[in-house]
PAZAPA-4460 file (N, C-alpha, C; in steps of 0.05 Angstrom, whole numbers, plus 32768, in hexadecimal, padded with zeros to 4 digits):
% residues 143
    n_x    n_y    n_z   ca_x   ca_y   ca_z    c_x    c_y    c_z   seq   type   mol
   80F8   7F38   8193   80E6   7F56   8191   80DA   7F5D   81A3     1      X     A
   80D9   7F74   81A0   80C5   7F85   81B5   80AE   7FA1   81AC     2      X     A
   809D   7F9B   81BC   808C   7FB5   81AE   8094   7FD3   81BD     3      X     A
   809E   7FE6   81B0   809D   7FF7   81C3   8083   800E   81BF     4      X     A
   8084   801F   81D5   8071   803A   81C3   8085   805A   81D5     5      X     A
   8085   8061   81BA   8093   807D   81C0   8086   8092   81B9     6      X     A
   8093   80A8   81C0   808C   80C4   81B9   8088   80BF   819C     7      X     A
   8071   80CE   818E   8071   80D4   816A   808C   80DA   816A     8      X     A
   809C   80C8   8153   80B3   80D7   8146   80D0   80CC   8153     9      X     A
   80BF   80BD   816C   80DE   80BB   8182   80DF   8096   817A    10      X     A
   8101   8092   817F   810C   807B   8174   8104   8067   8195    11      X     A
   810A   804B   8190   8104   8037   81A2   8118   803B   81BB    12      X     A
   8135   804F   81B6   813E   805C   81D5   8123   8070   81E5    13      X     A
   8114   8078   81D4   8104   8087   81E9   80F0   807F   81F2    14      X     A
   80ED   8069   81F7   80CD   8051   8200   80C5   805D   8212    15      X     A
   80AE   8062   8213   809B   8068   822B   8093   8050   823F    16      X     A
   8096   803B   822F   8088   8021   8236   8095   800B   8221    17      X     A
   8091   7FF0   8225   809B   7FD8   820E   809E   7FBD   8225    18      X     A
   808C   7FAD   8210   808B   7F90   8213   8098   7F7F   81FD    19      X     A
   80A4   7F67   8209   80AC   7F52   81F8   8096   7F44   81EB    20      X     A
   809B   7F41   81CE   8087   7F2A   81C2   8086   7F0F   81CC    21      X     A
   809E   7F08   81DC   80A7   7EED   81DC   80A3   7ED6   81D1    22      X     A
   80B5   7EDF   81B3   80BB   7ED5   819F   809A   7ED4   818E    23      X     A
   8089   7ED5   8193   8072   7ED6   8185   8070   7EDE   816A    24      X     A
   8069   7EDD   8151   8068   7EE5   813E   804B   7EF8   813A    25      X     A
   8039   7EF0   813D   801D   7EF9   813E   8013   7EFE   815A    26      X     A
   8004   7F14   8162   7FF7   7F14   817D   7FEB   7F2F   8188    27      X     A
   7FE8   7F37   81A3   7FE0   7F48   81A9   7FEB   7F54   81C4    28      X     A
   7FF6   7F6B   81C8   8001   7F74   81DE   7FEF   7F88   81EF    29      X     A
   7FEA   7F8F   81FF   7FE1   7F9E   820F   7FF0   7FB5   821E    30      X     A
   7FEB   7FCD   821B   7FF8   7FE5   8230   7FE9   7FF1   823A    31      X     A
   7FED   7FF8   8254   7FDF   8008   825F   7FDA   8026   825D    32      X     A
   7FCC   8030   8261   7FD2   8054   8259   7FD3   8064   8274    33      X     A
   7FD8   805C   8281   7FE2   8068   829E   7FFC   8070   829E    34      X     A
   800D   8062   8295   8027   8076   8283   802A   8087   827C    35      X     A
   8016   8092   8267   8017   809F   8257   8009   80BF   825D    36      X     A
   8016   80D6   824F   8007   80F1   8251   7FF8   80EC   8231    37      X     A
   7FDD   80FE   8235   7FD2   8103   8216   7FED   810C   81FF    38      X     A
   7FEB   80FC   81F1   7FFC   810C   81D9   7FFD   80F3   81BF    39      X     A
   8013   80F6   81B4   8012   80E7   8198   802D   80D3   819C    40      X     A
   8027   80BA   8194   8035   80A2   819B   8036   8095   817F    41      X     A
   8049   807F   818B   804B   806E   8174   8056   8055   817B    42      X     A
   804C   8040   8178   8049   8023   817B   805A   8013   8163    43      X     A
   8075   800F   8174   808B   8001   815B   8090   7FE8   8163    44      X     A
   8099   7FD2   815D   80A2   7FB8   8150   80BC   7FBC   814D    45      X     A
   80D3   7FB3   8168   80E5   7FB6   815F   80F8   7F9F   8168    46      X     A
   8110   7F9A   814F   8114   7F82   8158   8130   7F7F   816F    47      X     A
   8139   7F6B   8170   8150   7F60   8186   8164   7F79   8185    48      X     A
   8169   7F83   8168   8185   7F90   8164   817E   7FAE   8167    49      X     A
   8161   7FB5   8173   8155   7FCC   8172   8149   7FDA   8157    50      X     A
   814E   7FCE   814E   813C   7FDD   812A   8122   7FD9   812F    51      X     A
   8118   7FEC   8124   80FC   7FF4   8123   80F0   7FE4   8107    52      X     A
   80E2   7FD4   8104   80D4   7FC4   80F8   80BB   7FCC   80EB    53      X     A
   80AC   7FD3   80F8   808F   7FDC   80EF   808A   7FF4   8108    54      X     A
   8076   8005   8105   8066   8016   8114   804D   801E   810B    55      X     A
   8038   8025   811C   801D   8036   811E   8026   8052   8131    56      X     A
   8013   8065   8122   800E   8079   812D   7FF7   8076   8145    57      X     A
   7FF9   8087   8160   7FDA   808C   8166   7FE2   8099   817C    58      X     A
   7FC9   80A3   8183   7FCD   80BC   8191   7FB7   80BB   81B2    59      X     A
   7FBC   80BC   81C2   7FB5   80B9   81E3   7F9E   80D9   81DD    60      X     A
   7F8C   80DA   81ED   7F81   80ED   81F4   7F75   80EE   8212    61      X     A
   7F70   8100   821E   7F68   8107   823C   7F54   80F5   823C    62      X     A
   7F46   80EB   8251   7F2D   80D9   8255   7F12   80E9   824D    63      X     A
   7F01   80E5   8240   7EEE   80F4   823E   7EEC   810C   8220    64      X     A
   7F09   8113   821C   7F09   8128   820B   7EFA   8120   81EA    65      X     A
   7EE5   8132   81E6   7ED8   8132   81CF   7EE6   8136   81B4    66      X     A
   7ED5   8130   81A0   7EDB   8137   818C   7ED5   8154   8181    67      X     A
   7EE9   816A   8176   7EE1   8183   816F   7EDF   818E   814E    68      X     A
   7ECE   8190   8147   7ECB   819D   812C   7EC9   81B9   812D    69      X     A
   7EDF   81CB   8118   7EDC   81E6   8114   7EDA   81EE   80F9    70      X     A
   7ED2   8207   80F8   7ED3   8219   80DF   7EE6   8231   80E6    71      X     A
   7EF4   8235   80CE   7F05   8250   80CE   7EEC   8269   80CA    72      X     A
   7ED8   826E   80CE   7EC4   827F   80C7   7EAC   8277   80D3    73      X     A
   7E9D   8285   80E0   7E82   827C   80E7   7E6F   827E   80D6    74      X     A
   7E75   8295   80BE   7E60   829B   80A7   7E72   829C   808A    75      X     A
   7E6A   828D   8073   7E71   828A   8061   7E64   8298   8045    76      X     A
   7E69   82A4   8030   7E5F   82AB   8019   7E55   8295   8008    77      X     A
   7E45   829A   7FF6   7E46   827F   7FE4   7E59   8278   7FD2    78      X     A
   7E60   8260   7FD3   7E77   8257   7FBB   7E90   825D   7FC7    79      X     A
   7E96   826B   7FE4   7EA8   8269   7FF9   7EB6   8251   7FFA    80      X     A
   7ECE   8245   7FFD   7EDA   8229   8005   7ED0   822D   802B    81      X     A
   7ECC   8217   8030   7EC7   8215   804F   7EDB   81FE   805C    82      X     A
   7EF2   820E   806B   7F07   81F9   8075   7EFA   81EF   8091    83      X     A
   7EFC   81E1   8098   7EFA   81CE   80B0   7F0A   81BB   80BE    84      X     A
   7F15   81C0   80D3   7F26   81B0   80DE   7F19   81A0   80F4    85      X     A
   7F1D   8189   8103   7F1D   8177   810C   7F28   8171   8124    86      X     A
   7F2E   8168   813E   7F38   8158   814E   7F2F   814C   815E    87      X     A
   7F43   8136   816B   7F3D   8120   8180   7F1C   8112   8172    88      X     A
   7F1F   810F   8159   7F0B   80F8   814C   7F19   80DD   814D    89      X     A
   7F07   80CC   814F   7F07   80AD   8152   7F22   809D   8142    90      X     A
   7F23   80A6   8124   7F36   809E   8114   7F2C   8082   8109    91      X     A
   7F0A   8085   8107   7F01   806F   80FC   7EFF   8071   80DF    92      X     A
   7F01   8057   80CB   7F02   8057   80A9   7EEC   8068   80A8    93      X     A
   7ED6   806A   80A9   7EBD   8078   80A4   7EBC   8094   80AD    94      X     A
   7EC6   809F   80B9   7EC9   80BC   80C6   7EC5   80CA   80B1    95      X     A
   7EB2   80DE   80B3   7EB8   80FB   809C   7EA6   8110   80AC    96      X     A
   7EAA   8126   809C   7E9E   813D   809F   7E86   8145   808E    97      X     A
   7E6F   814A   80A0   7E5D   814E   8089   7E4F   816D   808A    98      X     A
   7E45   8176   8073   7E3E   818F   8076   7E21   8191   806E    99      X     A
   7E11   8198   8084   7DF0   8193   807F   7DE3   81AF   8079   100      X     A
   7DCC   81B0   8073   7DBA   81C1   806E   7DAC   81C8   8083   101      X     A
   7DAA   81CF   809A   7D9D   81CC   80B5   7DA5   81BF   80C2   102      X     A
   7DA8   81C8   80E4   7DC2   81B5   80F5   7DAF   81A1   80F7   103      X     A
   7DC0   818E   8105   7DBD   816D   80FF   7DA6   8160   8115   104      X     A
   7DA0   817F   812D   7D87   8179   8138   7D6F   8183   8127   105      X     A
   7D6F   818C   8111   7D55   8193   8106   7D4C   81B0   8112   106      X     A
   7D58   81C0   812A   7D50   81DB   812D   7D54   81ED   8121   107      X     A
   7D6C   81F4   8110   7D69   8205   80FC   7D6A   81FE   80E7   108      X     A
   7D59   8208   80D5   7D56   81FC   80BF   7D65   820D   80A5   109      X     A
   7D6C   8224   80AB   7D7D   822F   809A   7D9D   8230   809C   110      X     A
   7DAA   8228   80B2   7DC4   822D   80B1   7DD6   8212   80A9   111      X     A
   7DE8   8217   80A1   7DF6   81FD   8099   7E07   81F4   80B4   112      X     A
   7E0A   81DB   80B7   7E18   81CF   80CC   7E30   81B8   80C8   113      X     A
   7E48   81B9   80D2   7E52   81AD   80C6   7E54   8190   80DD   114      X     A
   7E53   817A   80DF   7E5B   8164   80F0   7E70   8151   80E8   115      X     A
   7E84   814A   8102   7E89   812F   80F9   7E78   8114   8106   116      X     A
   7E7A   8101   80EC   7E69   80ED   80F6   7E7E   80D5   80EC   117      X     A
   7E6E   80BE   80EB   7E7A   80A4   80EB   7E62   8096   80D4   118      X     A
   7E66   80A1   80BE   7E51   809A   80A8   7E3C   8097   80AE   119      X     A
   7E28   8091   80C0   7E0B   80A0   80BD   7DF8   8096   80AE   120      X     A
   7DE2   808E   80B5   7DD0   808D   80A5   7DBB   80AA   8093   121      X     A
   7DC3   80C0   80A1   7DB5   80D7   809D   7DBC   80EA   807B   122      X     A
   7DB2   80E6   806B   7DB7   80EA   8056   7DAE   8106   804A   123      X     A
   7DAB   811C   805E   7DA8   8133   805B   7DBF   8147   805B   124      X     A
   7DD6   813D   8052   7DE9   8150   8051   7DF1   815B   8038   125      X     A
   7DFA   8167   8036   7E05   817B   801B   7E1A   816F   8010   126      X     A
   7E2C   816D   8019   7E49   8163   800D   7E59   814D   802A   127      X     A
   7E6C   8144   8029   7E7C   813C   803F   7E9E   8131   8036   128      X     A
   7EAF   812D   8045   7EC8   812A   8040   7EC9   8111   8052   129      X     A
   7EDF   80FF   804F   7EE6   80ED   8060   7EFE   80F7   806A   130      X     A
   7F01   80EC   8085   7F13   80FA   8093   7F38   80E7   808E   131      X     A
   7F35   80CF   807F   7F3D   80BB   807E   7F51   80B3   8098   132      X     A
   7F3E   80B2   80A6   7F46   809E   80C8   7F58   80B7   80D1   133      X     A
   7F5A   80D2   80CB   7F6A   80E6   80D9   7F5D   80ED   80F4   134      X     A
   7F66   80E8   810E   7F61   80F2   8125   7F63   8111   8125   135      X     A
   7F71   811C   8111   7F70   813A   8112   7F77   8143   80F4   136      X     A
   7F70   8157   80EE   7F71   8162   80D6   7F5C   8171   80CE   137      X     A
   7F5E   8180   80AF   7F51   818F   80A3   7F4A   818E   808B   138      X     A
   7F32   81A1   8081   7F25   8194   8065   7F1F   81AA   805C   139      X     A
   7F1C   81B1   803E   7F11   81C5   8034   7EF5   81BF   8021   140      X     A
   7EE1   81C7   8025   7EC7   81C3   8012   7EC6   81DA   8009   141      X     A
   7EC2   81D7   7FE9   7EC3   81E6   7FD8   7EAE   81E2   7FC2   142      X     A
   7EA8   81ED   7FAF   7E94   81EC   7F97   7E9B   81CC   7F95   143      X     A
***
């Protein structure tokens, strides 16, 4: 068997890199990212017959790329749904979007702030939504 790294949605024949498992059932293989451009990929376990047995998607970002959080508007009317998008998130289990009354630095006590965080201990949020480990996506906050 072998582990192949392919562009997202690609089959084993499109492998950008591969390594054999050496017959080991459980283990770890390490791939260098020097061969890959920033993009969406998939790591797949492939049988000797070339059949995909299991896979997991991942995304490679440019070194130093920061998480971004945006809303569809700068101001909302009371009760209006707030649409929040994020990209380049770490993809951790506890990642979430928080809406605070006042910015997270405490410099503007009347401004609502959207913050992408990892669980944190600050309980000043008005509401939150988990990203469900998604590294990019959107959420809608409503009443």
